[in-house]
C-alpha positions in Angstrom: -201.9 -52.3 -29.1 -201.7 -54.7 -26.2 -203.4 -58.1 -26.5 -205.7 -58.5 -23.5 -205.8 -62.3 -23.6 -202.0 -62.6 -23.8 -200.4 -59.6 -22.1 -196.9 -60.9 -22.9 -197.5 -60.3 -26.6 -197.6 -56.8 -28.1 -197.4 -55.8 -31.7 -195.6 -52.6 -32.6 -194.5 -50.9 -35.9 -193.0 -54.2 -37.2 -194.3 -57.2 -35.4 -193.8 -58.4 -31.8 -190.6 -58.1 -29.8 -189.8 -59.2 -26.3 -187.0 -60.1 -23.9 -185.9 -63.7 -24.2 -187.1 -65.9 -21.3 -189.2 -63.0 -19.9 -192.0 -62.5 -22.4 -190.3 -63.9 -25.4 -190.8 -67.6 -24.5 -191.4 -70.7 -26.5 -195.0 -70.7 -25.2 -195.6 -67.2 -26.5 -193.8 -67.8 -29.8 -196.1 -70.8 -30.4 -199.1 -68.6 -29.5 -197.9 -66.0 -32.1 -197.4 -68.8 -34.7 -200.8 -70.2 -34.0 -202.3 -66.7 -34.6 -200.5 -66.5 -38.0 -201.8 -70.0 -38.9 -205.4 -69.1 -37.9 -205.2 -65.9 -39.9 -204.0 -67.7 -43.0 -206.5 -70.5 -42.7 -209.3 -67.9 -42.4 -208.1 -65.4 -44.9 -207.1 -67.9 -47.7 -209.0 -70.9 -48.7 -207.6 -73.6 -46.4 -206.6 -75.6 -49.5 -204.7 -72.7 -50.9 -202.7 -72.1 -47.6 -202.0 -75.9 -47.5 -200.7 -75.7 -51.1 -198.7 -72.5 -51.0 -197.3 -72.9 -47.5 -195.2 -70.5 -45.4 -191.5 -69.5 -45.4 -189.8 -69.2 -42.1 -186.4 -67.6 -41.5 -184.3 -66.6 -38.5 -181.4 -64.3 -37.7 -178.2 -64.7 -35.5 -179.9 -64.1 -32.1 -179.8 -66.5 -29.2 -182.2 -69.5 -29.8 -183.5 -68.0 -33.1 -183.2 -71.3 -34.9 -185.1 -73.1 -32.2 -187.8 -70.5 -32.1 -188.1 -70.8 -35.9 -188.5 -74.6 -35.6 -191.2 -74.1 -32.9 -193.1 -71.9 -35.4 -192.7 -74.5 -38.1 -194.1 -77.2 -35.9 -197.2 -75.2 -35.1 -197.9 -74.4 -38.8 -197.2 -77.9 -39.9 -199.5 -79.2 -37.2 -202.3 -77.0 -38.6 -201.8 -78.5 -42.1 -199.7 -75.7 -43.6 -196.4 -76.8 -45.1 -193.2 -74.9 -44.2 -190.1 -73.9 -46.1 -187.6 -73.4 -43.2 -184.3 -71.5 -43.8 -181.3 -73.8 -43.6 -179.1 -71.2 -41.8 -179.0 -67.7 -40.4 -180.8 -65.6 -43.1 -181.2 -61.8 -43.7 -184.8 -60.6 -43.4 -185.0 -59.4 -47.1 -183.9 -62.9 -48.2 -186.8 -64.4 -46.3 -189.2 -61.8 -47.8 -188.0 -62.5 -51.4 -188.4 -66.2 -50.8 -192.1 -65.6 -49.8 -192.8 -63.7 -53.0 -190.8 -65.8 -55.4 -192.0 -69.2 -54.1 -195.6 -68.0 -54.1 -196.0 -68.6 -50.4 -199.1 -67.6 -48.5 -196.9 -65.6 -46.0 -193.7 -65.6 -44.0 -192.4 -65.5 -40.5 -189.0 -64.0 -39.6 -187.5 -64.7 -36.1 -185.6 -61.5 -35.4 -185.5 -58.5 -33.1 -183.7 -56.5 -35.8 -181.6 -53.8 -34.1 -182.6 -54.4 -30.4 -180.1 -55.4 -27.7 -179.0 -59.0 -27.5 -181.5 -59.9 -24.8 -184.3 -59.4 -27.3 -185.9 -61.5 -30.0 -189.0 -61.1 -32.1 -191.5 -62.3 -34.7 -192.1 -60.4 -37.9 -194.8 -61.3 -40.3 -194.3 -61.0 -44.1 -197.2 -60.8 -46.5 -197.5 -63.0 -49.7 -196.1 -60.1 -51.7 -192.7 -60.3 -50.0 -192.7 -57.4 -47.5 -193.8 -56.3 -44.1 -197.3 -57.3 -43.2 -199.7 -54.4 -43.8 -201.4 -52.7 -40.8 -204.6 -54.6 -41.7 -202.8 -57.9 -41.8 -201.0 -57.3 -38.4 -204.3 -56.3 -36.8 -206.0 -59.5 -38.1 -203.2 -61.7 -36.8 -203.3 -59.9 -33.4 -207.0 -60.5 -33.2 -206.3 -64.3 -33.5 -204.0 -64.5 -30.5 -205.3 -67.2 -28.2 -207.9 -68.4 -30.7 -208.3 -72.3 -31.0 -206.2 -73.7 -33.8 -207.4 -76.9 -35.5 -204.7 -79.6 -35.6 -204.5 -82.1 -38.4 -204.0 -85.8 -38.0 -201.1 -85.7 -40.4 -198.7 -82.7 -40.1 -197.7 -81.0 -43.3 -194.2 -81.2 -44.6 -191.3 -79.1 -43.2 -188.6 -78.6 -45.8 -185.2 -77.0 -45.2 -184.4 -74.5 -47.9 -181.6 -72.1 -48.9 -183.1 -68.6 -49.1 -179.8 -66.8 -49.5 -178.5 -67.9 -52.9 -181.5 -66.8 -55.0 -181.7 -63.5 -53.0 -178.1 -62.6 -53.6 -178.5 -63.4 -57.3 -181.3 -60.9 -57.5 -179.4 -58.3 -55.6 -176.4 -58.6 -57.9 -178.6 -58.3 -60.9 -180.1 -55.1 -59.6 -176.8 -53.4 -58.9 -174.2 -52.4 -61.5 -171.3 -54.5 -60.2 -169.2 -53.7 -63.3 -169.3 -50.0 -62.4 -168.3 -50.7 -58.8 -165.4 -52.9 -60.0 -164.2 -50.2 -62.4 -164.4 -47.4 -59.8 -161.2 -48.3 -57.9 -162.9 -47.4 -54.7 -162.1 -49.1 -51.4 -164.7 -50.0 -48.7 -165.0 -51.0 -45.1 -167.8 -53.4 -44.3 -169.5 -54.0 -41.0 -172.1 -56.7 -40.4 -172.4 -56.0 -36.7 -172.2 -59.8 -35.9 -175.6 -60.2 -37.6 -177.3 -61.9 -40.5 -175.4 -59.9 -43.1 -172.3 -62.0 -42.2 -169.8 -61.9 -45.1 -172.4 -61.5 -47.9 -171.4 -58.0 -49.1 -167.7 -58.8 -48.6 -168.1 -61.9 -50.7 -169.5 -59.9 -53.6 -166.7 -57.4 -53.4 -164.1 -60.1 -53.3 -165.6 -61.8 -56.4 -165.5 -58.6 -58.4 -162.0 -57.6 -57.2 -162.9 -54.5 -55.1 -160.6 -53.8 -52.1 -162.3 -53.9 -48.7 -162.0 -54.6 -45.0 -164.6 -56.6 -43.1 -165.2 -56.2 -39.4 -167.7 -57.9 -37.2 -168.6 -60.4 -39.9 -168.8 -63.4 -37.6 -172.1 -64.4 -36.0 -172.2 -63.6 -32.3 -175.6 -63.6 -30.5 -174.2 -61.4 -27.8 -173.3 -58.6 -30.2 -170.3 -57.8 -27.9 -170.0 -54.1 -27.0 -172.9 -52.8 -29.2 -176.5 -52.9 -30.1 -176.7 -54.1 -33.7 -178.2 -50.8 -34.8 -176.1 -48.9 -37.4 -176.0 -45.5 -35.6 -173.7 -43.7 -33.2 -172.0 -45.0 -31.0 -172.4 -48.5 -32.4 -170.9 -47.6 -35.7 -167.7 -46.0 -34.5 -165.6 -49.1 -35.0 -166.5 -48.9 -38.7 -165.4 -45.3 -38.9 -162.1 -46.2 -37.3 -161.6 -49.0 -39.8 -162.3 -46.6 -42.7 -159.6 -44.2 -41.5 -157.1 -46.9 -40.6 -157.3 -48.5 -44.1 -157.9 -45.3 -46.2 -161.4 -46.4 -47.4 -163.7 -44.3 -49.4 -166.8 -45.2 -47.3 -167.9 -47.6 -44.6 -171.0 -49.6 -45.2 -173.0 -51.3 -42.4 -176.0 -53.6 -42.0 -178.0 -54.1 -38.8 -178.8 -57.3 -36.9 -181.1 -58.8 -39.5 -179.5 -56.9 -42.5 -182.6 -55.0 -43.6 -181.3 -51.6 -42.5 -178.3 -49.6 -43.8 -175.8 -47.4 -42.0 -172.6 -45.7 -43.3 -169.6 -43.5 -42.6 -167.9 -41.2 -45.0 -164.2 -41.4 -46.0 -163.2 -39.5 -42.8 -165.0 -42.1 -40.6 -167.8 -39.6 -39.9 -171.2 -41.1 -39.4 -173.6 -40.5 -42.3 -177.2 -40.7 -40.9 -179.9 -42.7 -42.7 -181.6 -39.5 -43.9 -178.5 -38.6 -45.9 -178.3 -42.1 -47.3 -181.9 -42.0 -48.4 -181.3 -38.6 -50.0 -178.2 -39.7 -51.8 -180.0 -42.8 -53.2 -183.1 -40.8 -54.1 -181.2 -38.1 -55.9 -179.3 -40.7 -57.9 -182.4 -42.7 -58.8 -184.3 -39.6 -60.1 -181.3 -38.1 -61.9 -179.6 -41.1 -63.3 -182.2 -43.8 -63.5 -185.4 -41.9 -64.0 -187.5 -44.8 -62.7 -191.2 -43.8 -62.5 -193.3 -43.5 -59.4 -193.9 -41.4 -56.3 -191.8 -41.4 -53.2 -192.9 -42.2 -49.6 -191.2 -41.2 -46.3 -192.1 -41.8 -42.7 -193.2 -38.9 -40.4 -189.7 -38.8 -38.7 -187.6 -38.5 -41.9 -185.8 -35.6 -43.4 -187.5 -32.8 -45.4 -184.6 -32.8 -47.8 -186.4 -35.6 -49.6 -189.3 -33.2 -50.2 -186.9 -30.7 -51.9 -185.4 -33.4 -54.1 -188.8 -34.6 -55.2 -189.8 -31.0 -56.0 -186.8 -30.6 -58.2 -187.7 -33.7 -60.2 -191.4 -33.2 -60.2 -192.2 -36.2 -58.1 -195.0 -36.5 -55.5 -193.9 -37.5 -52.0 -196.3 -39.1 -49.5 -195.8 -38.8 -45.7 -197.0 -41.7 -43.5 -196.7 -43.2 -40.1 -193.5 -44.8 -38.7 -192.9 -48.4 -39.7 -192.1 -49.9 -43.0 -195.5 -51.5 -43.2 -196.9 -48.1 -44.2 -194.4 -48.0 -47.1 -195.6 -51.4 -48.2 -199.2 -50.2 -48.0 -198.4 -47.6 -50.6 -196.3 -50.0 -52.8 -199.3 -52.4 -53.0 -201.7 -49.7 -54.1 -199.7 -47.5 -56.6 -196.4 -47.0 -58.3 -193.7 -46.1 -55.8 -190.1 -45.7 -56.9 -188.7 -45.6 -53.3 -189.9 -45.6 -49.8 -188.2 -45.4 -46.4 -188.0 -44.5 -42.8 -185.7 -42.8 -40.3 -184.0 -46.0 -39.1 -182.2 -46.9 -42.4 -185.0 -49.0 -43.8 -185.2 -48.1 -47.5 -186.9 -50.1 -50.2 -187.4 -50.1 -54.0 -190.7 -51.4 -55.4 -189.1 -52.6 -58.6 -186.9 -54.9 -56.5 -189.0 -55.9 -53.5 -191.5 -54.2 -51.3 -189.1 -54.5 -48.4 -186.2 -52.6 -46.8 -182.9 -54.1 -47.6 -179.6 -53.1 -46.0 -177.4 -55.4 -48.2 -178.9 -54.0 -51.5 -178.7 -50.4 -50.3 -175.0 -50.8 -49.2 -174.1 -52.0 -52.7 -176.2 -49.3 -54.3 -174.3 -46.7 -52.3 -171.1 -48.1 -53.9 -172.9 -48.0 -57.2 -173.8 -44.3 -56.8 -170.1 -43.5 -55.8 -169.0 -45.3 -59.0 -171.5 -43.4 -61.3 -170.8 -40.0 -59.8 -167.0 -40.5 -59.3 -167.2 -39.2 -55.8 -166.7 -40.3 -52.2 -169.7 -40.7 -49.9 -168.7 -37.5 -48.1 -168.6 -35.6 -51.3 -172.0 -36.8 -52.3 -173.5 -35.7 -49.0 -171.7 -32.3 -49.3 -173.2 -31.8 -52.8 -176.7 -32.4 -51.5 -176.2 -30.0 -48.6 -175.0 -27.3 -50.9 -177.9 -27.7 -53.4 -180.8 -28.4 -51.1 -179.7 -26.6 -48.0 -178.0 -27.8 -44.9 -180.1 -30.5 -43.1 -178.8 -31.7 -39.8 -180.5 -34.4 -37.8 -180.3 -36.0 -34.3 -182.2 -38.5 -32.1 -182.1 -39.4 -28.5 -183.8 -42.4 -26.9 -185.1 -42.0 -23.3 -185.7 -45.2 -21.4 -188.4 -44.1 -19.0 -191.4 -45.6 -17.3 -194.7 -45.8 -19.1 -196.1 -43.3 -16.6 -193.5 -40.6 -17.3 -193.8 -41.3 -21.1 -197.5 -40.9 -21.0 -197.4 -37.7 -19.0 -194.8 -36.2 -21.4 -196.9 -37.0 -24.4 -200.0 -35.5 -22.8 -198.1 -32.3 -22.0 -196.8 -32.2 -25.5 -200.3 -32.5 -27.0 -201.4 -29.5 -24.9 -198.9 -27.2 -26.6 -200.1 -25.1 -29.5 -198.9 -22.7 -32.2 -197.4 -19.5 -30.7 -196.1 -21.1 -27.5 -192.4 -20.6 -26.9 -191.8 -24.3 -26.1 -188.3 -25.5 -26.8 -184.9 -23.7 -26.5 -186.9 -20.4 -26.7 -188.2 -21.2 -30.2 -191.9 -20.5 -30.8 -194.1 -23.2 -32.2 -195.3 -22.5 -35.8 -197.5 -25.5 -36.2 -198.1 -28.9 -34.6 -198.7 -32.3 -36.4 -199.9 -35.5 -34.8 -199.7 -38.2 -37.5 -197.5 -40.4 -35.4 -196.4 -38.8 -32.1 -196.3 -35.0 -31.6 -194.3 -33.0 -34.1 -193.5 -29.3 -33.6 -192.4 -27.1 -36.4 -190.4 -24.3 -34.8 -189.4 -20.7 -35.7 -185.6 -20.9 -35.6 -183.9 -17.5 -35.6 -180.7 -19.1 -37.0 -182.5 -20.0 -40.2 -182.4 -16.3 -41.2 -178.6 -16.4 -41.5 -178.4 -19.6 -43.6 -179.1 -19.9 -47.3 -182.0 -22.3 -48.2 -182.2 -23.3 -44.5 -183.9 -26.5 -43.5 -187.2 -26.3 -41.6 -186.7 -26.9 -37.9 -188.8 -29.6 -36.4 -188.9 -31.7 -33.3 -190.8 -34.9 -32.8 -191.7 -36.7 -29.5 -192.9 -40.3 -30.0 -193.6 -42.9 -27.4 -192.9 -46.6 -28.2 -196.0 -48.8 -28.1 -194.0 -51.9 -27.1 -191.2 -50.6 -24.7 -190.8 -48.2 -21.8 -189.1 -45.9 -24.3 -189.6 -42.4 -25.8 -187.7 -41.3 -28.9 -187.1 -37.7 -29.6 -186.2 -36.7 -33.2 -185.0 -33.3 -34.5 -184.0 -31.8 -37.8 -182.7 -28.2 -38.3 -180.2 -26.1 -40.2 -177.2 -26.6 -37.9 -175.8 -29.2 -35.6 -175.8 -26.7 -32.8 -179.5 -26.0 -32.9 -180.3 -29.7 -33.2 -178.2 -30.3 -30.0 -180.0 -27.4 -28.1 -183.4 -28.6 -29.1 -182.8 -32.3 -28.2 -181.6 -31.2 -24.7 -184.6 -28.9 -24.3 -186.9 -31.8 -25.3 -185.1 -34.2 -22.9 -185.8 -31.8 -20.0 -189.4 -31.4 -21.1 -189.9 -35.1 -21.2 -188.4 -35.7 -17.8 -190.3 -32.9 -16.0 -192.2 -34.3 -13.0 
C-alpha cells in the first residue's frame, strides 16, 4: 500500500525498500523511524517502551550503519532507549536480540536480496520475528504523524548481537554429527552479513570447507545477493573444483538459504524446504502444523500427508508465517525465496541456521544433498520449479493482472494447457491440465502464478510441474501473456 502523505515510502511483504539517494534518503528513513516510535508509544504504555527499548541492526549495504544511527537518534529523541548493533549483523541475530533482551521491537536496516543500489527498513516484533500484517499496517498509518520529543534523549548503547545468536544456533544444530560425517562443504556469503560465520563454525569443529565471497562488499560485485541462478553459479563451480558434498549459501542479510548439490547443480528453495521438513518429521518428530506461502511447492503437502500433519497455505511474505506461529503450534514455516523458520528456535527465517541444518541432515542420513533431493523426487513424485522476474512498467503490470483475472476454468490459456481452477489468495494462480502428467508416476500438479510487486515495477511468474521442460514452456507462455499490448 502506498502512503499518500509520503509517496516515497511504500511497505511491501517485508517492510519498506527503496533506491538509495532516490527515495531511500535520510529524511525518509527518519520518517519511517518516527512512525515506528509513534506506534510503540501508542501501542505500549509509554513507560514500558521507555524501559524495554528497541534493538537496531544493519547489514553490509552502503550507508547501512549511518542509516541505523539515524533511526537510533529518532527513537532516542522520543524517549525510547536503543541497543544498536556494534557491527554488520545478520537479520536473524537482530531478531533474536529483540526477543531475548525483552525489547519492545526492532529495526533492521537491510534490503535483503535486492541489488546494491537498494536499502530498506524491516520492523521486528517483540517476539523476535517479522512484524505481523497488523503491526506493519499500524506503523504505516503513523507515517508523517507528529512525534513528541523529550528534553533528555534516551540512551543509545552499542551491543554485540552476533555472539549470543551464534551460541543459540550451535545449540540447535547437532555439530558433533556434522563433525563425524566426513563431509566437505563450499560456503558462499554473497558479500553479505553472513560473512565468515558458517565457515568459522566448520573450522572450529574440524569440517573441511571452502569459503567464497565472505568479505563485506556493499557493491556485491557481479551479482545480486539472492541465492538463486545465476547468482549462485560461482558456488557451484567451487563445489566441483574442490570436490565438496554440497554448497551452502546465504543472502545479503543472511536470513535466506540457497544451495547446490555435489555436482554444482542449483537446489531450489522448495527442495531445501522439503529436505528439511522430511527430516524434521521423520527424525525429530517435533509437534506442530506446517505453513507454506502461496508460491511454494506442493511437495510439502505430500510430505505432510505422509506424516499426518496439517499444512496451512498463506500469502507471500514471512510475516504470514509469524502470524501462524504466534497463534498456534507450528513446527516449520516458509516461503519460496528460501526463508524458512522453526518456531522452537525463533519465529524468523534464518539462512545461517538452515545451512547448518542441511549439513546436519546429510550427516544423519549419510547422503549428499543431491541424493537427498533424488530420494524425495522418487518418493513424492518429480516436482520441478522455475521463476522469472519481469521488470515492466506499472501500467503493463496492471493490464497483465487484469487479463489474468479474467481467465476462468476451461480456458486453454498457457502453452495449450486448459485451466482446471483459479486461485487468487496472493496474485493469480492457475492449476493446469498437463498432458505430460499422464506419462509420469505420481506426477506433481501443474500450476502457474502471476504476481505483481506492490513496491517495484516488477512482476514475478512462478511455475511448478512434473518436468523441467513443461516448466520452461509455461514460463515462456506466461512471459508472452504478460507482455501482450
